[in-house]
TORTORMAR-766497 format. One record per residue: residue in one letter; x, y, z of N, C-alpha, C in turn. Coordinates in steps of 0.2 Angstrom, whole numbers, plus 5000, padded with zeros to 4 digits. Layout:
// residues N
 res  n.X  n.Y  n.Z ca.X ca.Y ca.Z  c.X  c.Y  c.Z
   a    X    Y    Z    X    Y    Z    X    Y    Z
...
***
This chain:
// residues 253
 res  n.X  n.Y  n.Z ca.X ca.Y ca.Z  c.X  c.Y  c.Z
   x 5567 5522 4763 5566 5523 4756 5564 5517 4752
   x 5560 5519 4747 5557 5513 4742 5562 5513 4736
   x 5564 5507 4734 5568 5506 4728 5564 5502 4723
   x 5564 5503 4717 5562 5499 4711 5567 5496 4708
   x 5567 5489 4707 5572 5486 4703 5568 5484 4696
   x 5571 5487 4691 5568 5486 4684 5571 5480 4681
   x 5566 5476 4678 5568 5470 4674 5568 5471 4667
   x 5567 5466 4663 5567 5467 4656 5561 5472 4654
   x 5563 5476 4649 5558 5481 4647 5558 5487 4651
   x 5561 5487 4657 5561 5493 4661 5568 5495 4664
   x 5572 5498 4659 5579 5500 4661 5580 5507 4662
   x 5574 5511 4662 5574 5518 4664 5568 5520 4666
   x 5567 5526 4669 5561 5529 4672 5561 5536 4669
   x 5560 5537 4662 5560 5543 4659 5554 5548 4661
   x 5549 5545 4664 5543 5549 4665 5543 5552 4672
   x 5549 5550 4676 5550 5553 4683 5556 5558 4683
   x 5556 5562 4688 5561 5567 4688 5567 5564 4692
   x 5573 5563 4688 5579 5561 4691 5583 5567 4694
   x 5585 5566 4701 5588 5571 4704 5596 5569 4705
   x 5597 5563 4705 5604 5561 4707 5606 5554 4704
   x 5612 5553 4703 5614 5546 4701 5620 5544 4706
   x 5619 5539 4710 5625 5537 4715 5629 5531 4712
   x 5635 5532 4712 5639 5526 4711 5642 5523 4717
   x 5640 5517 4719 5641 5515 4726 5646 5509 4725
   x 5651 5510 4729 5656 5505 4730 5653 5499 4735
   x 5654 5493 4733 5652 5488 4737 5657 5482 4738
   x 5657 5478 4743 5662 5473 4744 5661 5467 4739
   x 5656 5467 4735 5655 5462 4731 5656 5463 4723
   x 5659 5468 4721 5661 5470 4714 5666 5475 4714
   x 5670 5474 4708 5675 5479 4707 5671 5486 4704
   x 5667 5485 4700 5663 5490 4697 5658 5493 4702
   x 5657 5499 4702 5652 5502 4707 5645 5501 4704
   x 5640 5500 4709 5633 5500 4707 5630 5506 4706
   x 5627 5508 4701 5624 5514 4699 5617 5514 4701
   x 5615 5518 4705 5608 5519 4708 5605 5526 4706
   x 5600 5526 4703 5597 5533 4701 5592 5535 4706
   x 5592 5541 4709 5587 5544 4713 5582 5548 4710
   x 5576 5547 4711 5570 5551 4708 5566 5554 4713
   x 5562 5559 4711 5557 5562 4715 5550 5562 4712
   x 5545 5561 4716 5538 5562 4714 5535 5566 4720
   x 5534 5572 4718 5532 5577 4723 5537 5578 4728
   x 5536 5577 4734 5541 5577 4740 5544 5571 4741
   x 5542 5565 4738 5545 5559 4739 5551 5557 4735
   x 5556 5555 4738 5562 5552 4734 5562 5544 4734
   x 5564 5542 4729 5564 5534 4728 5570 5532 4724
   x 5572 5526 4724 5578 5524 4721 5576 5519 4715
   x 5580 5519 4710 5579 5515 4704 5585 5511 4702
   x 5585 5505 4701 5591 5501 4699 5589 5496 4693
   x 5591 5497 4687 5590 5492 4682 5594 5486 4683
   x 5590 5480 4684 5594 5474 4686 5599 5472 4680
   x 5597 5473 4674 5601 5470 4669 5606 5476 4666
   x 5606 5481 4669 5610 5487 4667 5606 5492 4662
   x 5609 5498 4661 5605 5502 4657 5604 5500 4650
   x 5609 5496 4648 5609 5494 4641 5606 5487 4640
   x 5603 5484 4646 5600 5477 4646 5605 5472 4643
   x 5611 5473 4646 5617 5468 4643 5619 5463 4648
   x 5616 5463 4654 5618 5458 4659 5613 5452 4659
   x 5615 5446 4658 5610 5441 4658 5608 5439 4665
   x 5603 5435 4666 5600 5434 4673 5605 5430 4677
   x 5609 5425 4674 5614 5422 4679 5620 5425 4680
   x 5621 5431 4677 5627 5435 4678 5626 5442 4682
   x 5619 5443 4684 5618 5449 4688 5621 5448 4695
   x 5624 5453 4697 5627 5453 4704 5622 5455 4709
   x 5618 5450 4711 5612 5452 4715 5615 5454 4722
   x 5620 5452 4725 5623 5454 4731 5625 5461 4731
   x 5629 5463 4726 5631 5470 4725 5625 5475 4725
   x 5620 5473 4721 5614 5477 4720 5610 5478 4726
   x 5609 5473 4730 5605 5473 4736 5609 5477 4742
   x 5615 5475 4742 5619 5479 4747 5620 5486 4746
   x 5620 5488 4739 5620 5495 4737 5614 5499 4739
   x 5608 5495 4738 5602 5499 4740 5601 5499 4747
   x 5603 5494 4751 5603 5495 4758 5607 5500 4761
   x 5613 5501 4758 5618 5506 4760 5615 5513 4760
   x 5611 5515 4755 5608 5521 4755 5601 5522 4758
   x 5599 5517 4762 5594 5518 4767 5587 5515 4764
   x 5588 5510 4759 5582 5507 4756 5579 5502 4761
   x 5572 5503 4762 5569 5498 4767 5563 5494 4763
   x 5562 5496 4757 5557 5492 4753 5559 5492 4746
   x 5558 5486 4743 5560 5485 4736 5553 5482 4732
   x 5552 5485 4727 5547 5483 4722 5551 5480 4716
   x 5550 5474 4715 5554 5471 4709 5549 5470 4703
   x 5552 5472 4697 5548 5471 4691 5551 5465 4687
   x 5547 5460 4686 5550 5454 4683 5545 5452 4677
   x 5549 5450 4671 5545 5447 4665 5545 5440 4666
   x 5539 5437 4665 5539 5430 4666 5535 5426 4661
   x 5536 5420 4660 5532 5416 4656 5526 5413 4660
   x 5520 5413 4657 5514 5411 4661 5513 5404 4660
   x 5512 5401 4666 5510 5393 4667 5503 5392 4669
   x 5501 5396 4674 5494 5396 4676 5489 5398 4670
   x 5483 5396 4670 5479 5397 4664 5476 5405 4665
   x 5478 5408 4671 5476 5415 4671 5481 5420 4669
   x 5487 5417 4667 5493 5421 4666 5495 5421 4659
   x 5490 5423 4654 5492 5424 4647 5496 5430 4646
   x 5499 5431 4640 5503 5436 4639 5499 5443 4640
   x 5502 5448 4643 5499 5454 4645 5496 5454 4652
   x 5495 5449 4655 5492 5449 4662 5498 5450 4667
   x 5496 5451 4673 5500 5453 4679 5499 5448 4684
   x 5504 5447 4689 5504 5443 4695 5508 5447 4700
   x 5505 5446 4706 5509 5448 4712 5510 5441 4716
   x 5515 5438 4715 5516 5431 4718 5517 5431 4725
   x 5515 5426 4729 5516 5425 4736 5521 5420 4738
   x 5523 5416 4733 5528 5410 4735 5533 5410 4729
   x 5538 5406 4730 5543 5405 4725 5547 5398 4726
   x 5549 5395 4721 5553 5389 4721 5560 5391 4717
   x 5565 5390 4720 5572 5392 4717 5575 5386 4713
   x 5575 5386 4706 5578 5381 4702 5585 5383 4700
   x 5587 5389 4701 5594 5392 4699 5599 5388 4703
   x 5605 5389 4700 5611 5386 4703 5617 5390 4702
   x 5622 5390 4706 5629 5393 4705 5629 5401 4706
   x 5623 5403 4709 5623 5410 4710 5625 5412 4718
   x 5628 5418 4719 5630 5420 4725 5624 5422 4729
   x 5621 5418 4733 5615 5419 4736 5614 5421 4743
   x 5620 5423 4746 5619 5425 4753 5625 5430 4755
   x 5623 5434 4760 5628 5438 4763 5632 5435 4769
   x 5629 5429 4771 5632 5426 4777 5636 5420 4775
   x 5642 5422 4773 5647 5417 4771 5654 5417 4775
   x 5656 5423 4776 5663 5423 4779 5663 5428 4785
   x 5668 5428 4790 5668 5432 4795 5662 5432 4800
   x 5659 5426 4801 5653 5425 4805 5656 5423 4812
   x 5652 5425 4817 5653 5422 4824 5649 5415 4824
   x 5644 5415 4820 5641 5408 4820 5637 5408 4814
   x 5635 5402 4812 5631 5401 4806 5624 5404 4807
   x 5622 5408 4801 5616 5412 4802 5611 5410 4797
   x 5605 5409 4799 5599 5407 4795 5594 5413 4795
   x 5590 5413 4790 5584 5417 4790 5578 5413 4789
   x 5572 5416 4791 5566 5413 4790 5563 5415 4783
   x 5563 5410 4779 5561 5412 4772 5554 5408 4770
   x 5550 5407 4775 5544 5403 4774 5540 5407 4769
   x 5539 5414 4770 5535 5418 4765 5540 5423 4762
   x 5542 5422 4756 5548 5425 4753 5546 5433 4751
   x 5539 5434 4751 5537 5441 4749 5534 5444 4755
   x 5535 5450 4756 5533 5454 4762 5525 5455 4761
   x 5521 5453 4765 5514 5453 4764 5511 5460 4764
   x 5514 5464 4768 5511 5471 4768 5513 5475 4762
   x 5519 5474 4759 5521 5477 4753 5517 5474 4747
   x 5516 5467 4748 5512 5464 4742 5505 5467 4742
   x 5502 5468 4747 5495 5471 4747 5495 5478 4745
   x 5500 5482 4746 5501 5488 4744 5502 5488 4736
   x 5505 5483 4734 5506 5483 4726 5500 5481 4723
   x 5496 5476 4726 5490 5474 4723 5485 5480 4723
   x 5485 5484 4728 5480 5489 4729 5482 5494 4723
   x 5488 5495 4722 5491 5500 4717 5488 5498 4710
   x 5489 5491 4709 5487 5488 4702 5480 5489 4701
   x 5476 5488 4706 5469 5488 4706 5466 5495 4705
   x 5470 5500 4708 5468 5507 4707 5469 5509 4700
   x 5475 5508 4697 5477 5509 4690 5472 5506 4685
   x 5470 5500 4687 5466 5496 4683 5459 5499 4682
   x 5456 5502 4687 5450 5506 4687 5450 5512 4683
   x 5456 5515 4682 5456 5521 4678 5458 5520 4671
   x 5461 5514 4670 5463 5512 4663 5458 5511 4658
   x 5459 5512 4652 5455 5511 4646 5454 5504 4645
   x 5460 5500 4645 5460 5493 4645 5462 5490 4651
   x 5458 5486 4655 5460 5483 4661 5464 5477 4660
   x 5469 5476 4664 5474 5471 4664 5472 5465 4669
   x 5472 5459 4667 5471 5453 4671 5476 5453 4677
   x 5474 5452 4683 5479 5452 4689 5477 5446 4693
   x 5483 5442 4694 5483 5436 4698 5486 5438 4705
   x 5482 5437 4710 5484 5438 4717 5487 5432 4720
   x 5493 5432 4720 5497 5426 4723 5500 5422 4717
   x 5502 5415 4719 5505 5411 4714 5512 5410 4715
   x 5514 5404 4713 5521 5402 4714 5526 5404 4708
   x 5531 5408 4710 5536 5410 4705 5541 5405 4705
   x 5543 5402 4699 5548 5398 4698 5554 5401 4695
   x 5560 5401 4699 5566 5404 4696 5570 5399 4693
   x 5571 5400 4686 5576 5395 4683 5582 5399 4681
   x 5587 5395 4679 5594 5398 4678 5595 5403 4672
   x 5592 5401 4666 5593 5405 4661 5600 5405 4658
   x 5602 5408 4653 5598 5413 4650 5593 5410 4644
   x 5594 5403 4643 5590 5400 4638 5583 5399 4641
   x 5578 5399 4637 5571 5398 4639 5570 5390 4641
   x 5565 5388 4644 5564 5381 4647 5562 5377 4641
   x 5563 5370 4642 5560 5365 4638 5553 5364 4640
   x 5549 5361 4635 5542 5359 4637 5542 5355 4643
   x 5546 5350 4643 5546 5345 4649 5548 5348 4655
   x 5552 5353 4655 5554 5357 4661 5548 5361 4664
   x 5544 5364 4659 5538 5367 4661 5533 5362 4664
   x 5532 5356 4661 5528 5351 4664 5530 5350 4671
   x 5536 5349 4672 5538 5348 4679 5536 5354 4684
   x 5537 5360 4681 5535 5366 4685 5528 5366 4687
   x 5524 5364 4682 5517 5363 4683 5515 5358 4689
   x 5519 5352 4688 5518 5347 4694 5520 5350 4700
   x 5525 5354 4700 5527 5357 4707 5523 5363 4709
   x 5518 5365 4705 5513 5370 4707 5515 5377 4706
   x 5519 5378 4701 5521 5384 4699 5516 5388 4694
   x 5515 5394 4695 5511 5398 4691 5514 5402 4686
   x 5521 5403 4687 5524 5407 4682 5532 5406 4682
   x 5535 5407 4677 5543 5406 4677 5547 5412 4675
   x 5552 5413 4679 5556 5419 4677 5563 5417 4679
   x 5568 5421 4678 5575 5420 4679 5579 5424 4684
   x 5575 5429 4687 5578 5434 4691 5576 5435 4698
   x 5571 5431 4700 5568 5431 4707 5572 5429 4712
   x 5577 5425 4711 5582 5423 4716 5589 5423 4714
   x 5593 5425 4718 5593 5426 4725 5591 5433 4728
   x 5588 5437 4723 5586 5444 4725 5582 5444 4731
   x 5577 5440 4731 5572 5440 4737 5575 5438 4743
   x 5579 5433 4743 5582 5431 4749 5587 5436 4752
   x 5591 5439 4747 5596 5444 4750 5593 5450 4753
   x 5587 5452 4750 5583 5457 4753 5581 5455 4760
   x 5579 5449 4761 5577 5447 4768 5583 5447 4773
   x 5588 5445 4770 5594 5445 4775 5596 5451 4777
   x 5595 5457 4773 5596 5463 4775 5590 5467 4778
   x 5585 5463 4779 5579 5466 4782 5575 5471 4778
   x 5575 5470 4772 5572 5474 4767 5565 5471 4765
   x 5560 5475 4765 5553 5472 4763 5554 5471 4755
   x 5551 5466 4753 5552 5464 4746 5545 5461 4743
   x 5543 5464 4737 5537 5461 4733 5539 5462 4726
   x 5535 5458 4722 5536 5457 4715 5530 5458 4711
   x 5531 5462 4706 5526 5463 4701 5528 5460 4694
   x 5525 5454 4692 5527 5450 4687 5522 5452 4681
   x 5525 5453 4675 5521 5454 4669 5523 5447 4665
   x 5517 5444 4663 5518 5438 4659 5519 5441 4651
   x 5524 5438 4648 5526 5441 4642 5525 5435 4636
   x 5523 5429 4639 5522 5424 4634 5520 5418 4638
   x 5516 5413 4635 5515 5407 4638 5521 5403 4638
   x 5522 5399 4644 5529 5395 4645 5529 5390 4639
   x 5535 5387 4638 5536 5382 4633 5531 5376 4633
   x 5529 5375 4627 5524 5369 4627 5517 5371 4628
   x 5515 5377 4631 5508 5378 4633 5504 5382 4627
   x 5508 5383 4622 5504 5386 4616 5506 5382 4610
   x 5502 5382 4605 5503 5378 4599 5510 5381 4595
   x 5511 5388 4595 5516 5390 4591 5522 5391 4596
   x 5528 5391 4593 5534 5392 4597 5535 5399 4600
   x 5539 5400 4605 5540 5406 4608 5543 5411 4603
   x 5541 5417 4602 5544 5422 4598 5546 5427 4602
   x 5553 5429 4601 5556 5434 4605 5553 5441 4603
   x 5552 5442 4597 5549 5448 4594 5542 5449 4598
   x 5538 5444 4599 5532 5444 4602 5533 5446 4609
   x 5538 5443 4612 5539 5445 4619 5541 5452 4620
   x 5545 5455 4616 5547 5462 4616 5540 5466 4615
   x 5536 5464 4610 5530 5468 4609 5526 5468 4615
   x 5525 5463 4619 5521 5462 4625 5524 5467 4630
   x 5531 5466 4631 5534 5470 4636 5533 5478 4634
   x 5533 5480 4628 5532 5487 4626 5525 5489 4628
   x 5521 5485 4626 5514 5487 4628 5512 5487 4635
   x 5516 5483 4639 5514 5483 4646 5518 5488 4650
   x 5523 5492 4648 5527 5496 4652 5523 5503 4654
   x 5518 5505 4650 5514 5511 4652 5510 5509 4658
   x 5508 5503 4658 5504 5501 4664 5508 5500 4670
   x 5514 5497 4669 5519 5496 4675 5521 5503 4678
   x 5522 5508 4673 5524 5514 4676 5519 5518 4680
   x 5513 5517 4678 5507 5520 4681 5506 5516 4688
   x 5507 5510 4688 5507 5506 4695 5513 5509 4699
   x 5519 5509 4697 5524 5512 4701 5523 5519 4704
   x 5520 5523 4700 5519 5530 4702 5514 5529 4708
   x 5509 5525 4707 5504 5524 4713 5507 5521 4719
   x 5512 5517 4718 5515 5514 4724 5520 5519 4727
   x 5523 5523 4723 5527 5528 4727 5522 5533 4731
   x 5517 5535 4728 5512 5539 4731 5510 5536 4738
   x 5508 5530 4737 5505 5527 4743 5511 5525 4748
   x 5517 5524 4746 5523 5524 4751 5524 5530 4755
   x 5523 5536 4751 5524 5542 4755 5519 5544 4760
   x 5512 5541 4759 5507 5542 4764 5507 5537 4769
   x 5511 5531 4768 5510 5526 4773 5513 5528 4780
***
C-alpha cells in the first residue's frame, strides 16, 4: 500500500473519497496514531497529516517513530512525503518544486531509530541514498505529467540536498550560508528522522518538496509568514494533482 504523509498546507485530502479512519496503537505513544484510508478507483491508499489535523504539532515534537510504525503495521510499503521548504538553490524560488535525492540531518534530540532496546546485536542500515530511487522517479514522472496539463507550469528540480534543521524557528542568515557551503539546495524541518525510520522498516520513501520562500538572507526582504501561507495555498492544487497521478501509477505498477 502507498501512504502519503502531508506536511504544512496539506492536513486533509478533501478531493479524495475517504473510506475509513484507523486509530492505531503503537509502542511509541500513549495516543493512537490516526491514519485515514482513501480510495481512487479500485486503489486504496493511506494518508497521515504529519502535524495533526489542526496543524498543531511542531516539527521537533512530531512522533516520527509512532507515525512510521503505524503505517508499516497496516501494510504500507511506499511513502510519498510532502514537505514545505525554504529555497537555497537558485532554481528553488517560491512556488517551485523539488524531488531531492540526498539529505543532511542537522536536527537533534529526536527519537530517530527503532533499533534501541531488546536487540540481539547492534543494528545498522545502509543510508547512503536516503530516498528510494524507483519511487523518486515515479514521483518525478507524476510531476512532469501534471505539468504538461497545467495552465501554469511549475519549476521542478530533479535532485538536490535536503537540509533538515531542528525548528520550529526559521534559520539565521549565517546558518543558511553554512548550508550553502555544505551543498544544500533546500531547508526544511521534517525530513528526518522520517526517512531513516522508513528505511529501517523497509518502506520505500520519496519526498516532494514545495519551496515556500527563499531561505533566510537570500532575499532583500525579511521572511513573511503570510507570504509563506499564500504560496502554500497556491501550491496545494498542484500537489493534489500530482498525488492523484502517483496513486494511479502505483496501481498500475
